[in-house]
C-alpha atoms as a printed R data frame, in Angstrom:
    type eleno elety resid chain resno       x       y       z
1   ATOM     1    CA   MET     A     1  -0.346  13.437   8.282
2   ATOM     2    CA   TRP     A     2  -0.194   9.637   7.908
3   ATOM     3    CA   HIS     A     3   1.812   9.456  11.132
4   ATOM     4    CA   ARG     A     4  -0.782  11.563  12.922
5   ATOM     5    CA   LEU     A     5  -3.543   9.310  11.581
6   ATOM     6    CA   ALA     A     6  -1.735   6.182  12.774
7   ATOM     7    CA   PHE     A     7  -1.288   7.535  16.281
8   ATOM     8    CA   GLU     A     8  -4.393   9.713  16.725
9   ATOM     9    CA   ASP     A     9  -6.827   7.777  14.504
10  ATOM    10    CA   GLN     A    10  -8.523  10.828  13.033
11  ATOM    11    CA   MET     A    11  -8.021  12.602   9.747
12  ATOM    12    CA   ASP     A    12  -9.369  15.367   7.588
13  ATOM    13    CA   TRP     A    13  -9.409  13.278   4.406
14  ATOM    14    CA   ASP     A    14  -9.970  16.306   2.179
15  ATOM    15    CA   GLN     A    15  -6.869  17.959   3.626
16  ATOM    16    CA   LEU     A    16  -4.793  14.777   3.311
17  ATOM    17    CA   PHE     A    17  -5.746  14.283  -0.338
18  ATOM    18    CA   SER     A    18  -5.752  17.952  -1.313
19  ATOM    19    CA   GLY     A    19  -4.191  18.167  -4.769
20  ATOM    20    CA   PHE     A    20  -4.482  14.418  -5.372
21  ATOM    21    CA   HIS     A    21  -6.981  12.397  -7.381
22  ATOM    22    CA   ALA     A    22  -6.061   8.920  -6.190
23  ATOM    23    CA   THR     A    23  -4.137   6.882  -3.680
24  ATOM    24    CA   VAL     A    24  -2.580   3.456  -4.035
25  ATOM    25    CA   ASP     A    25  -1.001   0.838  -1.829
26  ATOM    26    CA   TRP     A    26   0.092   1.466   1.740
27  ATOM    27    CA   PRO     A    27  -0.506   3.310   3.944
28  ATOM    28    CA   SER     A    28  -3.885   4.150   2.414
29  ATOM    29    CA   ALA     A    29  -4.781   0.452   2.198
30  ATOM    30    CA   ARG     A    30  -4.837   0.405   6.004
31  ATOM    31    CA   TRP     A    31  -7.718   2.937   5.971
32  ATOM    32    CA   TRP     A    32  -9.470   1.782   2.804
33  ATOM    33    CA   ARG     A    33 -12.882   1.589   4.516
34  ATOM    34    CA   GLU     A    34 -12.709   5.145   5.837
35  ATOM    35    CA   ILE     A    35 -11.411   6.530   2.552
36  ATOM    36    CA   ALA     A    36 -14.031   4.681   0.488
37  ATOM    37    CA   ALA     A    37 -16.782   5.884   2.821
38  ATOM    38    CA   HIS     A    38 -15.594   9.488   2.748
39  ATOM    39    CA   TYR     A    39 -15.253   9.499  -1.042
40  ATOM    40    CA   SER     A    40 -18.447   7.538  -1.637
41  ATOM    41    CA   ASP     A    41 -18.459   8.140  -5.394
42  ATOM    42    CA   ALA     A    42 -14.809   7.180  -5.882
43  ATOM    43    CA   LYS     A    43 -13.889   4.053  -7.767
44  ATOM    44    CA   VAL     A    44 -12.003   1.384  -5.864
45  ATOM    45    CA   LEU     A    45  -9.275  -0.798  -7.333
46  ATOM    46    CA   LEU     A    46  -8.463  -4.028  -5.597
47  ATOM    47    CA   SER     A    47  -5.070  -5.183  -6.804
48  ATOM    48    CA   VAL     A    48  -5.099  -8.954  -6.850
49  ATOM    49    CA   ARG     A    49  -2.220 -11.369  -7.016
50  ATOM    50    CA   ASP     A    50  -1.249 -14.836  -5.910
51  ATOM    51    CA   PRO     A    51  -0.998 -14.784  -2.094
52  ATOM    52    CA   GLU     A    52   2.154 -16.935  -2.000
53  ATOM    53    CA   ALA     A    53   3.897 -14.719  -4.569
54  ATOM    54    CA   TRP     A    54   2.768 -11.619  -2.654
55  ATOM    55    CA   TYR     A    55   4.196 -12.923   0.615
56  ATOM    56    CA   THR     A    56   7.517 -13.903  -0.978
57  ATOM    57    CA   SER     A    57   7.761 -10.494  -2.610
58  ATOM    58    CA   VAL     A    58   7.137  -8.621   0.651
59  ATOM    59    CA   ILE     A    59   9.599 -10.771   2.616
60  ATOM    60    CA   ASN     A    60  12.263 -10.241  -0.059
61  ATOM    61    CA   THR     A    61  11.768  -6.488  -0.357
62  ATOM    62    CA   ILE     A    62   9.999  -4.194   2.066
63  ATOM    63    CA   TYR     A    63   9.578  -6.334   5.183
64  ATOM    64    CA   GLN     A    64  13.094  -5.862   6.577
65  ATOM    65    CA   PRO     A    65  12.982  -2.050   6.279
66  ATOM    66    CA   MET     A    66   9.426  -1.986   7.662
67  ATOM    67    CA   LYS     A    67  10.307  -3.862  10.831
68  ATOM    68    CA   SER     A    68  13.429  -1.823  11.574
69  ATOM    69    CA   ALA     A    69  13.312   1.519  13.313
70  ATOM    70    CA   ALA     A    70  14.861   4.396  11.425
71  ATOM    71    CA   PRO     A    71  18.407   5.208  12.538
72  ATOM    72    CA   ASP     A    72  18.691   7.981  15.130
73  ATOM    73    CA   HIS     A    73  20.375  10.279  12.605
74  ATOM    74    CA   ALA     A    74  17.697   9.744   9.939
75  ATOM    75    CA   PRO     A    75  15.660  12.770   8.892
76  ATOM    76    CA   GLU     A    76  12.525  13.382  10.969
77  ATOM    77    CA   LEU     A    77  10.264  12.484   8.023
78  ATOM    78    CA   VAL     A    78  11.966   9.093   7.681
79  ATOM    79    CA   ARG     A    79  11.606   8.446  11.424
80  ATOM    80    CA   LEU     A    80   7.904   9.362  11.384
81  ATOM    81    CA   GLN     A    81   7.237   7.201   8.327
82  ATOM    82    CA   SER     A    82   9.029   4.269   9.943
83  ATOM    83    CA   GLU     A    83   6.933   4.596  13.124
84  ATOM    84    CA   MET     A    84   3.709   4.896  11.132
85  ATOM    85    CA   VAL     A    85   4.513   1.844   9.001
86  ATOM    86    CA   ARG     A    86   5.351  -0.383  11.948
87  ATOM    87    CA   LYS     A    87   2.206   0.625  13.840
88  ATOM    88    CA   SER     A    88  -0.357   0.716  11.045
89  ATOM    89    CA   ILE     A    89   0.888  -2.181   8.939
90  ATOM    90    CA   LEU     A    90   2.903  -4.598  11.040
91  ATOM    91    CA   ILE     A    91   1.143  -4.193  14.386
92  ATOM    92    CA   GLU     A    92  -2.441  -3.228  13.518
93  ATOM    93    CA   THR     A    93  -2.886  -5.026  10.199
94  ATOM    94    CA   PHE     A    94  -0.740  -8.125  10.721
95  ATOM    95    CA   ASP     A    95  -0.917  -8.331  14.548
96  ATOM    96    CA   ASN     A    96   2.895  -8.149  14.674
97  ATOM    97    CA   ARG     A    97   2.950 -11.673  13.167
98  ATOM    98    CA   PHE     A    98   4.046 -11.039   9.602
99  ATOM    99    CA   GLU     A    99   6.789 -13.668   9.820
100 ATOM   100    CA   ASP     A   100   4.045 -16.244  10.443
101 ATOM   101    CA   LYS     A   101   3.463 -16.871   6.754
102 ATOM   102    CA   ALA     A   102   0.103 -18.614   7.173
103 ATOM   103    CA   HIS     A   103  -1.176 -15.745   9.325
104 ATOM   104    CA   ALA     A   104   0.054 -13.043   6.930
105 ATOM   105    CA   ILE     A   105  -1.478 -14.780   3.924
106 ATOM   106    CA   GLU     A   106  -4.770 -15.214   5.793
107 ATOM   107    CA   VAL     A   107  -4.800 -11.464   6.596
108 ATOM   108    CA   PHE     A   108  -4.094 -10.741   2.913
109 ATOM   109    CA   LYS     A   109  -6.936 -13.004   1.740
110 ATOM   110    CA   ARG     A   110  -9.333 -11.659   4.380
111 ATOM   111    CA   HIS     A   111  -8.571  -8.078   3.314
112 ATOM   112    CA   ASN     A   112  -9.354  -8.868  -0.312
113 ATOM   113    CA   GLN     A   113 -12.599 -10.592   0.636
114 ATOM   114    CA   GLU     A   114 -13.663  -7.716   2.891
115 ATOM   115    CA   VAL     A   115 -13.155  -5.275   0.022
116 ATOM   116    CA   ARG     A   116 -15.178  -7.517  -2.310
117 ATOM   117    CA   ASP     A   117 -17.963  -7.880   0.268
118 ATOM   118    CA   SER     A   118 -18.086  -4.186   1.216
119 ATOM   119    CA   VAL     A   119 -17.689  -2.194  -1.977
120 ATOM   120    CA   ASP     A   120 -20.530  -1.844  -4.450
121 ATOM   121    CA   PRO     A   121 -19.498  -3.923  -7.494
122 ATOM   122    CA   ALA     A   122 -20.209  -0.908  -9.723
123 ATOM   123    CA   ARG     A   123 -17.393   0.949  -7.891
124 ATOM   124    CA   LEU     A   124 -14.948  -1.955  -7.740
125 ATOM   125    CA   LEU     A   125 -12.355  -3.274 -10.165
126 ATOM   126    CA   GLU     A   126 -10.410  -6.374  -9.203
127 ATOM   127    CA   PHE     A   127  -7.237  -5.637 -11.092
128 ATOM   128    CA   ASP     A   128  -4.280  -7.846 -11.899
129 ATOM   129    CA   VAL     A   129  -1.451  -5.666 -13.206
130 ATOM   130    CA   ARG     A   130  -0.469  -8.433 -15.631
131 ATOM   131    CA   GLU     A   131  -3.593  -7.437 -17.605
132 ATOM   132    CA   GLY     A   132  -2.095  -4.030 -18.412
133 ATOM   133    CA   TRP     A   133  -3.916  -0.870 -19.387
134 ATOM   134    CA   ALA     A   134  -7.142  -2.184 -20.953
135 ATOM   135    CA   PRO     A   135  -9.255  -3.192 -17.923
136 ATOM   136    CA   LEU     A   136  -7.978  -0.292 -15.845
137 ATOM   137    CA   CYS     A   137  -8.672   2.331 -18.501
138 ATOM   138    CA   ARG     A   138 -12.107   0.858 -19.264
139 ATOM   139    CA   PHE     A   139 -13.013   1.007 -15.581
140 ATOM   140    CA   LEU     A   140 -11.761   4.592 -15.222
141 ATOM   141    CA   ASP     A   141 -13.317   5.573 -18.554
142 ATOM   142    CA   VAL     A   142 -10.076   7.021 -19.903
143 ATOM   143    CA   PRO     A   143  -8.190   6.314 -23.128
144 ATOM   144    CA   ILE     A   144  -5.449   3.695 -23.166
145 ATOM   145    CA   PRO     A   145  -2.059   5.449 -23.210
146 ATOM   146    CA   ASP     A   146   0.274   5.032 -26.168
147 ATOM   147    CA   GLU     A   147   3.031   3.753 -23.905
148 ATOM   148    CA   PRO     A   148   3.751   0.403 -22.304
149 ATOM   149    CA   PHE     A   149   2.163  -0.369 -18.972
150 ATOM   150    CA   PRO     A   150   4.744   0.442 -16.255
151 ATOM   151    CA   ARG     A   151   6.309  -2.538 -14.546
152 ATOM   152    CA   LEU     A   152   8.587  -1.019 -11.936
153 ATOM   153    CA   ASN     A   153   7.479  -2.823  -8.801
154 ATOM   154    CA   ASP     A   154   9.501  -6.003  -9.260
155 ATOM   155    CA   THR     A   155  11.765  -7.430  -6.556
156 ATOM   156    CA   ALA     A   156  15.079  -6.313  -8.100
157 ATOM   157    CA   THR     A   157  13.904  -2.724  -8.641
158 ATOM   158    CA   THR     A   158  12.452  -2.501  -5.139
159 ATOM   159    CA   GLN     A   159  15.588  -3.938  -3.546
160 ATOM   160    CA   ALA     A   160  17.733  -1.411  -5.449
161 ATOM   161    CA   MET     A   161  15.489   1.433  -4.296
162 ATOM   162    CA   ILE     A   162  15.726   0.247  -0.673
163 ATOM   163    CA   ARG     A   163  19.535   0.068  -0.901
164 ATOM   164    CA   MET     A   164  19.623   3.604  -2.289
165 ATOM   165    CA   MET     A   165  17.337   4.885   0.491
166 ATOM   166    CA   ASN     A   166  19.443   3.144   3.141
167 ATOM   167    CA   GLU     A   167  22.592   4.747   1.757
168 ATOM   168    CA   SER     A   168  21.011   8.190   1.809
169 ATOM   169    CA   THR     A   169  19.973   7.878   5.481
170 ATOM   170    CA   ARG     A   170  23.197   6.340   6.765
171 ATOM   171    CA   GLY     A   171  24.615   9.682   7.805
172 ATOM   172    CA   ASP     A   172  28.217   8.892   6.846
C-alpha cells in the first residue's frame, strides 16, 4: 500500500492503518500532513534530535540501502519497498540531494518547523527519546511501563540489521 501511495498519491488511510493504533518514522513521515488531517483527533509526536547527529546517523546506516535498488532476485515486497523509499524519501523529500549535507539538514529542520507551525500544540509532543518514558506516557495519558525505555535504534544495531537483511536477500 505504501508503494501504491508513493506512485499513485492516493490512499484509503483507514484501510492502510486497519488494525494499527499508531505509526512512526518513515514512510509515514512523508505523509504526516495527510495522516494528521485524516485523523484529526490523533496526537502527533515530533521526534527531535540534533540535526548534525541525525545526518551522521542516516549516512552511516540507512542511506546506502535506501539509494540502492533491490537486487533483481530480491522478493517482490523488498523491490517495492526499495522503489517506494527512493521515490518518497530521497527524491520527493530530499530532492535527490541527500548527500548535500547542508541541503539535507535544511530539509530536516524545515520539516520539524512545519510540524510545529501546523499542528495544534494540544495535539503535539516534541519528544527527545533521551527523556525516556515520562513525557511520552504523560502526553499519551498512559502509565509508565515497569521496564527500561527501549534503545534499539543506535548505529551499531541498525548496521547489524541491514547486514542481516542484505544476507537474506542475496539469493545465494
